[in-house]
N, C-alpha and C positions, 0 to 999 in steps of 0.2 A: 504494500500500500504506500504510494508516494504522497498522496494528498492527506494531510493530517485529519484525523477524526476530531471534531470539536466537542469538548465536554463542558457543560454548564455547571458552575459551582457557586455557592453563596459564601461570601467572606464574612464569617461571624467572628473571626479572630485573625490578626495579622499572620499567624502561623500557617493559615490556609494557603497563602500564596507560596510559601516555601514548600509545603507538602506537595503542591501540584507541580512545582518546578522539579522536584525529585522524581515524581511519578512520570513526568514527561520525558525526563532523561532516561529513565528505565525503559519506557516504551520505545524511545528512539533507538536505544542500543539493541532492542529485540525486533527491529524492523517494522514497527507499527507506530508511526509517528502520531502524536496527538498534540493538541493545543487546548488551552482553557479559556473560556469566556466567563469572566467573573461578574457576579451580580450582588447588589446590596440587600435584596430581599427575595423570598421565594415566589411571591406573587408575580413579580416581573419575570423571574426565570421561567416559571410555568408558561406564561404568556409567550415568551420568546421561543420556548420549545415547541409550542403549538404552531408557531409561525415558521418553524423550520430553520431557525437561526443557528442551531447547533444540533448534534445528533444524539448525545447521551447526557442525561441529567443526573447529578448526584443529589437526589431528592431527600428531603425530610419525609417522615411518614405522612405528615399533613399534606405536603406537596404531592406525594404519591396518590393520595386519595383525591386530591383536586384534579390531578391529571387523569385519573380513572374516570371521574364523573364528567369531565369536559370532553373526553374522547369517546365516551360511551363504552369504556373498557378496551378501546383499541390502542393499548400500550402494553409494554412488557417490563416486568421487574426482573432484571437479569443477574444482579450480583449484590451482595451485602457483606459487611464485616461479620466475623464470628460474634463480636460483641453487640451487633444489632439484633441478635436473636434472643428471645426469651428474657427480655428486660422486665423489671417490675418497678413500681413506684411505691414508696412507703408514706403513710401519714404518721408523722412523728410527734410525740407529746413529751412534756417534762415528766420524769419519773415520779416527781412529788406533786403532780397536778391534781391527783384524785380522779383523773379521767381514766376509766377502766374499760369502757365499751364505747362503741360508735354512738350509742344513744346519749352518752354523756356530753357529746359535742353540741347538743341542742342549746341554742342561745349563745354559743361561743364564737370566737373569731378564728378562722382558718387561713393561714398564709399560703398563697399560691404564687407561681411564677408568672411570666407574661401571659396575656390572654390567649396567645396562639401557641402556647407550649403544650404539646401532647402529654408529656410525662409529668409536668408540674401543675397543670391546670385541667385540661380537657378530660383525660382519663381519670384522674382523681375525683373530679366532679361527678363523672358518670358512676364511678364506684360508690361514692357516697349516696347518689340518688338510688342506686340499686339496693343500698342498705337502708333506704327509707328517709334519708336526709336530703332536702333540696335547698340549694343556695337561695338566700333571700327569704325563705320561709322558715327554715329550721336553724340556719347558722348564717353568719356574715362572712363573706369572702374578702380578704385583704389581698389584692393583686399587686405584684411587683413587676410592672411592665418595663422590663429592661430589654432593649434591642428588639422591639416588636418588628415583625416581618422576617425574623430569623428563626422562628419556630422553636425557641428554647434550645438551640444548638450551642448554648453557652451556659455558664453556671450563674450568671448575674442575678436573675430573678429568684432562683432557688437559694442562692447564698443570702440574698436580702430577706427572704422568708425565714431562713434559719436564724439570722441575726435578730429578726423580730420575735421569734420564738424564744431565743436566749434572753432577750430583754423584757419579755412578758407582754409585748404589744399584741401578739397573737397567742393562741393556746394550742395550736397544732400547725404543722407545716408539711407540705408535700415535697418529697425529695426523691429523685431517681436513685435506685439502689446503688449504682456505681458511685454517685456523689456521697451518699450516706457512708458507704464503705471507705471512700477516700478521706472524708473529713473525720471519721472516727480514727483512721490510721495516722493522719498527720496532726491530730490534736485540735483541729478546728472545732470539733464537737466532742464533748465528754460523753462517751457511750454509757457511762454509769449514771449520768444525770438525765438521760433521755431514753425513750423506748419507742418501739414501733407499735402503734395502736392497730393499724390496718394496712394491708398490702393489696395492691391491685392484682388482677390475674396477669399472666405473662403477655407481653406484646412485643412486636418487632419495631425496629427503628428505621434508620436510613437505608435507601435502596437505589442502586443505579437503574435508571429508567430509559427506555427507548420508545419511540412512537411505533405504531403497528407497521409502518411502511419502511422501517429501517431494515436493510438487507440482512438476512440471517447469516450469510457467509461472512460479512463484515463483523457482525456481532460475535460469531464464533471465534474469529481470528483475534478480536480484541480481548475476549474472555480468556483465551488460551494464554495470552501474555499476562493478564491480570492475575489469573490463578497460579501462574508460575512464580509469583513473588514468594520469597522464602525468608521467614523470620530469622532463621539461623545465619543468614548472610548479613554481616554488620552494615553493609551499605544500604540494605533495604530495611533493616531493623530500625534505623533512625526515623525514617518516615512512618513506619508502622506503629512505633511507639507514640509519635506525635498524633497520629490519626486514631490511635486507641484500638489496635487489633493485632492478632497474631496470624490470622489467615483470612483470605477472602473466600466466601462461600457462594454457591448458586443462590439467586434470589428466590424468594417464596412469597406467596400471597396469604398464607394461612395465619400469619401473626398480626394482621391489621384489624381483626374483628373488634377488639375493645375500643380502638380509636374510631372505627366506623360507627359503632353504636353511640359513642360520645358526640360525634359531629351531627348525627341524626337527631339525637335527643335534644341537644342544645341548639339545633338549627344553625350550626356555626357558619356555614358558607352563606346562607341567606342573610344572617345577621351581620356578617362581615360586609357583604355587598351593600347593606343598608346603613352601614356605619355604626351599628348599635354597639358592637364590642368596643370600639375605640372610645365611645362616649361613656361606657359603663364605669 
């Protein structure tokens, strides 16, 4: 392939540019050149993908669902990280709070991430609703809208929710399992002072996406190079550590059910189009 395949990616952190420079060099060395088109938010990236401005999108789970609905399912999820599969989010409370069950959250304040974060807002709200607690009726949600448009691909909103929990401004906070583990490990969070009240069911996260008209032979050639990345190779390990994976895996659609239910229940896309979420 002499003409580079274009990959769309959202820059949620400056390291994203370096990550994709390393990936591009790896693909060039393996005879499959690629280049990256960077975006500031997923909404613009999805729109650009629909218009054919690039071939492969590195999508958030919310962007994947958006692409699915806007193409009528005429798109394919082709690859994801090992760490994108079977994630869960925790609702964390102070150990001394006296909150022992989900019912004890009635009348309380729950800290959430940005309004478009699957792991720190949408799926936790759906999980609470399925447990019988509805935002605004049974509890108050305190949202931390950090980097809206980047779909929670950063820790800003979750970290702010954690800080609010630590200060007593909220009485529970939604955290992705990987962040809970990392903050317990580095001392940001005293695991003895906090405990997990409720966990969501497993869900999948980011996924490489192509439109239905992307040639299968090009897809296969690109995937062969991607799946050839080896964590035991120090040159590749640097990028894989920054991107948070040890191996690339084939994409699957089975893990997006929890988020799908959440966006349906909350009417997320309709409310986003009407501007309701940004005003809330």
